[in-house]
C-alpha positions as CSV (number, residue, x, y, z in Angstrom):
1,M,63.5,-20.4,-2.1
2,D,65.2,-17.1,-1.6
3,I,63.7,-14.0,-3.1
4,R,65.9,-11.1,-4.0
5,R,64.6,-7.6,-3.0
6,L,65.1,-5.4,-6.0
7,P,64.8,-1.6,-6.3
8,A,61.7,-0.2,-8.1
9,S,64.0,1.0,-10.9
10,Q,64.5,-2.6,-11.9
11,G,61.1,-2.5,-13.5
12,L,62.6,0.0,-16.0
13,A,65.5,-2.4,-16.7
14,W,63.0,-5.3,-17.4
15,F,61.0,-3.0,-19.7
16,R,64.1,-2.1,-21.7
17,Q,65.5,-5.6,-21.8
18,A,62.1,-7.0,-22.9
19,I,62.0,-4.7,-25.8
20,D,65.4,-6.1,-27.0
21,L,64.4,-9.8,-26.6
22,G,64.4,-11.9,-29.7
23,A,67.4,-10.1,-31.3
24,K,69.6,-13.2,-31.1
25,N,67.0,-15.5,-32.8
26,P,64.0,-13.5,-34.0
27,R,62.7,-16.2,-36.3
28,A,62.4,-18.7,-33.3
29,V,61.2,-16.2,-30.7
30,F,58.6,-14.3,-32.8
31,G,57.6,-17.4,-34.7
32,A,56.9,-19.2,-31.4
33,A,54.7,-16.2,-30.3
34,A,52.8,-16.3,-33.6
35,L,52.3,-20.1,-33.3
36,A,51.0,-19.7,-29.8
37,I,48.6,-16.9,-30.9
38,V,47.3,-19.0,-33.8
39,A,46.8,-22.0,-31.6
40,L,44.8,-20.0,-29.0
41,Y,42.9,-18.2,-31.7
42,A,41.9,-21.5,-33.4
43,A,40.7,-22.9,-30.1
44,A,38.7,-19.8,-29.4
45,L,37.3,-19.9,-32.9
46,V,36.0,-23.4,-32.4
47,M,34.3,-22.3,-29.2
48,A,32.7,-19.3,-30.9
49,L,31.5,-21.4,-33.9
50,L,29.9,-24.1,-31.7
51,T,28.3,-21.4,-29.5
52,G,27.1,-19.5,-32.6
53,L,25.6,-22.7,-34.1
54,L,23.6,-23.3,-30.9
55,V,22.2,-19.7,-30.9
56,A,21.5,-19.8,-34.7
57,G,19.7,-23.1,-34.3
58,N,17.4,-21.7,-31.7
59,R,16.7,-18.6,-33.7
60,A,15.9,-20.7,-36.8
61,A,13.4,-22.7,-34.7
62,G,11.8,-19.4,-33.6
63,Q,13.0,-19.9,-30.0
64,A,15.0,-17.6,-27.7
65,P,18.6,-18.8,-27.2
66,D,18.8,-21.3,-24.3
67,L,21.4,-19.7,-22.1
68,G,21.8,-22.8,-20.1
69,L,22.6,-25.0,-23.1
70,V,25.0,-22.3,-24.5
71,M,26.8,-22.2,-21.1
72,A,26.9,-26.1,-21.0
73,V,28.9,-26.0,-24.2
74,A,30.9,-22.8,-23.7
75,V,32.1,-23.5,-20.2
76,P,34.0,-26.8,-21.0
77,L,35.6,-25.2,-24.1
78,T,36.6,-22.2,-22.1
79,L,38.2,-24.4,-19.4
80,A,40.1,-26.3,-22.1
81,L,41.3,-22.9,-23.5
82,M,42.4,-21.8,-20.0
83,F,44.4,-25.0,-19.5
84,L,46.1,-24.4,-22.8
85,V,47.2,-20.8,-22.1
86,P,49.8,-21.5,-19.3
87,V,51.3,-24.4,-21.3
88,L,51.9,-22.2,-24.4
89,L,53.2,-19.3,-22.3
90,G,55.6,-21.7,-20.7
91,G,56.6,-22.9,-24.2
92,L,57.3,-19.3,-25.3
93,M,59.4,-18.7,-22.1
94,H,61.3,-21.9,-23.0
95,V,62.1,-20.6,-26.5
96,I,63.1,-17.2,-25.1
97,R,65.4,-18.8,-22.5
98,E,67.1,-21.0,-25.1
99,A,67.5,-18.1,-27.6
100,E,69.0,-15.8,-24.9
101,A,71.4,-18.5,-23.9
102,G,72.6,-18.9,-27.5
103,R,71.4,-22.5,-27.8
104,P,69.6,-23.8,-30.9
105,V,65.9,-23.5,-30.8
106,R,63.0,-23.4,-33.2
107,A,59.6,-21.7,-33.3
108,R,57.7,-25.0,-33.0
109,D,59.5,-25.6,-29.7
110,V,56.7,-23.5,-28.2
111,F,54.9,-26.8,-27.9
112,A,57.9,-28.5,-26.1
113,P,56.2,-28.3,-22.6
114,L,53.5,-30.7,-23.9
115,H,56.2,-33.4,-24.0
116,S,57.7,-32.9,-20.5
117,G,56.3,-33.5,-17.1
118,H,56.9,-30.0,-15.9
119,G,55.2,-28.6,-18.9
120,R,52.1,-30.8,-18.6
121,R,51.8,-29.8,-15.0
122,L,51.5,-26.2,-16.2
123,A,47.9,-27.1,-17.2
124,W,47.0,-27.2,-13.6
125,L,47.5,-23.4,-13.5
126,G,44.3,-23.4,-15.6
127,V,42.5,-24.6,-12.5
128,V,44.1,-21.7,-10.6
129,Q,42.9,-19.3,-13.3
130,V,39.3,-20.7,-12.9
131,A,39.5,-20.3,-9.1
132,L,40.9,-16.7,-9.5
133,A,38.1,-15.9,-11.9
134,V,35.5,-17.2,-9.5
135,A,37.1,-15.3,-6.6
136,G,37.2,-12.2,-8.7
137,G,33.5,-12.5,-9.6
138,V,32.5,-13.0,-6.0
139,L,34.6,-10.0,-5.0
140,M,33.0,-7.9,-7.8
141,V,29.5,-8.8,-6.6
142,A,30.4,-8.0,-3.0
143,V,31.6,-4.5,-4.0
144,A,29.3,-3.7,-6.9
145,G,26.1,-5.1,-5.3
146,S,24.1,-8.3,-5.7
147,D,22.0,-6.8,-8.5
148,Y,25.0,-6.0,-10.7
149,W,25.7,-9.6,-11.7
150,R,22.0,-10.3,-12.5
151,D,21.8,-7.2,-14.6
152,Y,25.0,-8.1,-16.3
153,L,23.7,-11.6,-17.3
154,Q,20.5,-10.0,-18.5
155,A,22.6,-7.6,-20.7
156,M,24.5,-10.6,-22.1
157,Q,21.2,-12.4,-22.9
158,A,19.9,-9.3,-24.6
159,A,23.0,-9.0,-26.7
160,M,22.7,-12.7,-27.8
161,Q,19.1,-12.0,-28.9
162,G,20.3,-9.1,-31.1
163,A,19.1,-6.3,-28.9
164,T,21.3,-3.4,-27.7
165,P,22.5,-4.3,-24.2
166,V,22.3,-1.7,-21.4
167,P,25.4,-2.0,-19.2
168,P,24.5,-2.0,-15.5
169,E,25.8,0.6,-13.2
170,P,27.8,-0.8,-10.3
171,R,27.7,0.6,-6.7
172,H,30.8,2.1,-5.4
173,A,32.4,2.4,-8.8
174,G,35.6,4.0,-7.4
175,L,36.1,1.3,-4.8
176,L,35.4,-1.4,-7.4
177,F,38.1,0.0,-9.6
178,V,40.7,0.0,-6.8
179,V,39.7,-3.6,-5.7
180,Q,39.9,-4.9,-9.3
181,L,43.3,-3.2,-9.8
182,V,44.8,-4.8,-6.7
183,F,43.2,-8.2,-7.4
184,N,44.4,-8.1,-11.0
185,Y,47.9,-7.2,-10.0
186,F,48.3,-10.1,-7.6
187,S,46.5,-12.6,-9.9
188,Y,48.6,-11.7,-13.0
189,A,51.8,-11.6,-11.0
190,M,51.2,-15.0,-9.4
191,M,50.5,-16.6,-12.8
192,L,53.4,-15.1,-14.6
193,F,55.9,-16.0,-11.8
194,A,54.4,-19.4,-11.3
195,I,55.0,-20.5,-14.9
196,P,58.8,-20.3,-14.9
197,L,58.9,-21.5,-11.3
198,M,57.2,-24.7,-12.3
199,L,58.9,-25.1,-15.7
200,F,62.5,-24.1,-14.9
201,S,62.8,-24.3,-11.1
202,G,60.8,-27.6,-10.8
203,R,58.4,-26.3,-8.2
204,R,55.0,-27.9,-7.6
205,V,51.9,-25.9,-8.1
206,G,51.3,-24.9,-4.5
207,D,54.9,-24.1,-3.8
208,A,55.1,-22.1,-7.1
209,L,52.0,-20.0,-6.2
210,R,53.3,-19.4,-2.7
211,D,56.7,-18.2,-3.9
212,A,55.0,-16.1,-6.7
213,L,52.8,-14.4,-4.1
214,R,55.9,-13.6,-2.0
215,A,57.7,-12.2,-5.0
216,S,54.7,-10.0,-5.9
217,V,54.7,-8.5,-2.4
218,A,58.5,-8.2,-2.0
219,N,59.1,-6.4,-5.3
220,V,55.8,-4.6,-5.7
221,G,57.6,-1.4,-6.8
222,A,59.6,-3.0,-9.6
223,N,56.6,-5.1,-10.8
224,L,54.2,-2.1,-10.8
225,L,56.7,0.1,-12.6
226,A,57.2,-2.5,-15.3
227,G,53.4,-3.0,-15.6
228,V,52.7,0.7,-15.9
229,L,55.4,1.1,-18.6
230,F,54.1,-1.8,-20.6
231,V,50.5,-0.6,-20.4
232,G,51.5,2.9,-21.5
233,A,53.7,1.7,-24.3
234,L,50.9,-0.7,-25.4
235,L,48.3,2.0,-25.7
236,V,50.6,4.2,-27.8
237,A,51.8,1.4,-30.0
238,A,48.2,0.1,-30.5
239,M,47.1,3.4,-31.9
240,V,50.1,3.6,-34.3
241,V,49.6,0.0,-35.4
242,A,45.8,0.5,-35.9
243,L,46.5,3.4,-38.2
244,L,49.2,1.4,-40.1
245,A,46.9,-1.6,-40.5
246,S,44.1,0.6,-41.8
247,L,46.5,2.3,-44.3
248,L,47.7,-1.1,-45.5
249,M,44.2,-2.4,-45.9
250,V,43.2,0.6,-48.0
251,L,46.4,0.4,-50.2
252,G,46.0,-3.4,-50.6
253,G,42.3,-3.0,-51.3
254,L,43.2,-0.9,-54.3
255,L,44.6,-4.1,-55.9
256,H,42.2,-6.6,-54.3
257,P,39.9,-6.5,-51.3
258,K,41.3,-9.8,-50.0
259,L,44.9,-8.5,-50.3
260,G,44.0,-5.5,-48.1
261,A,42.4,-7.8,-45.5
262,L,45.4,-10.1,-45.5
263,L,47.8,-7.2,-45.0
264,M,45.8,-5.9,-42.1
265,M,45.6,-9.3,-40.5
266,L,49.3,-9.9,-40.9
267,T,50.1,-6.5,-39.4
268,L,47.9,-7.2,-36.4
269,L,49.3,-10.7,-35.9
270,G,52.9,-9.3,-36.0
271,F,51.9,-6.7,-33.4
272,A,50.3,-9.3,-31.2
273,A,53.4,-11.5,-31.4
274,V,55.7,-8.6,-30.4
275,V,53.4,-7.7,-27.5
276,L,53.3,-11.4,-26.3
277,V,57.1,-11.7,-26.5
278,T,57.5,-8.5,-24.6
279,V,55.1,-9.4,-21.8
280,V,56.2,-13.1,-21.5
281,G,59.9,-12.1,-21.8
282,A,59.6,-9.5,-19.1
283,A,58.0,-12.1,-16.8
284,Y,61.0,-14.4,-17.6
285,L,63.5,-11.6,-16.8
286,A,61.6,-10.9,-13.6
287,W,61.8,-14.5,-12.5
288,R,65.5,-14.8,-13.4
289,D,66.4,-11.7,-11.4
290,T,64.0,-12.4,-8.5
291,F,64.8,-16.1,-8.0
292,G,68.2,-16.4,-9.7
293,E,71.1,-18.1,-7.8
294,G,74.6,-16.7,-7.4
295,A,75.5,-13.0,-7.4
296,P,72.8,-10.5,-6.7
297,A,71.0,-9.0,-9.7
298,P,73.0,-6.2,-11.3
299,P,71.8,-2.7,-10.8
300,P,69.6,-1.3,-13.7
301,P,71.9,0.2,-16.4
302,P,71.5,3.9,-17.3
303,V,68.9,4.3,-20.1
304,H,70.2,6.2,-23.1
305,G,67.8,4.8,-25.6
306,F,66.3,1.6,-26.8
307,E,67.7,-0.9,-29.4
308,A,65.4,-1.8,-32.3
């Protein structure tokens, strides 16, 4: 599959276009993002409740939490959650694609990949996420020192027992930061490119990952610029939304405490939906411009402002 080489300034174009995504059908696009978040949150909540029940049962019996038993329950649930993530991200990309093309689409179509062969194959990317997590852990131990992981597990066990954990100090902290930065770039780029390659281009898992890796290398400038812009905008927006959510909680709490909590929760859910649409939409735009057929991708337009 041919890969277009794009200028670094294309990252700015993706950033601007991603902000405007959803304007053609906001109910479907942002509703799909909210449904995906609720589904993932519900799955994570089930995992947390089961793990919490195990810890509480040991404490009630006067015993220390059995870390092995907790891991035996938490690991399979975590794997199920990781299998669900790429499927829902693919579903959101499907909704965004249909909305941008002007075709009828609904928020619940975020679950459409569950009913297609390409969509169900997206779950295999969960195995890739597990492999990347293991590789990242091995790499972290190799750079930070063999004692770092042991001290980290001890800190986790202390936190489970209610004590104040003491975070371990890694060796070569600067090198660890650089290694993690490079590793995270390639792992996230591979996953975000592989999803549309499998869902829309019909590529198999191995071929999709190979092409995604090639794209992450070929257009590293554009991808990094888009990533830096998103991280910077996210930090600023998160502070503004946190202040707004706190204000709404206080104002709503004047009428009823539950109303204040509800307003804060809805504000945070809406913000999370906007962030998810922006990130997933930018990945879709990057796939379209990098692997699209026909004429080369148009040059980035001059930026005079951003549409709301």
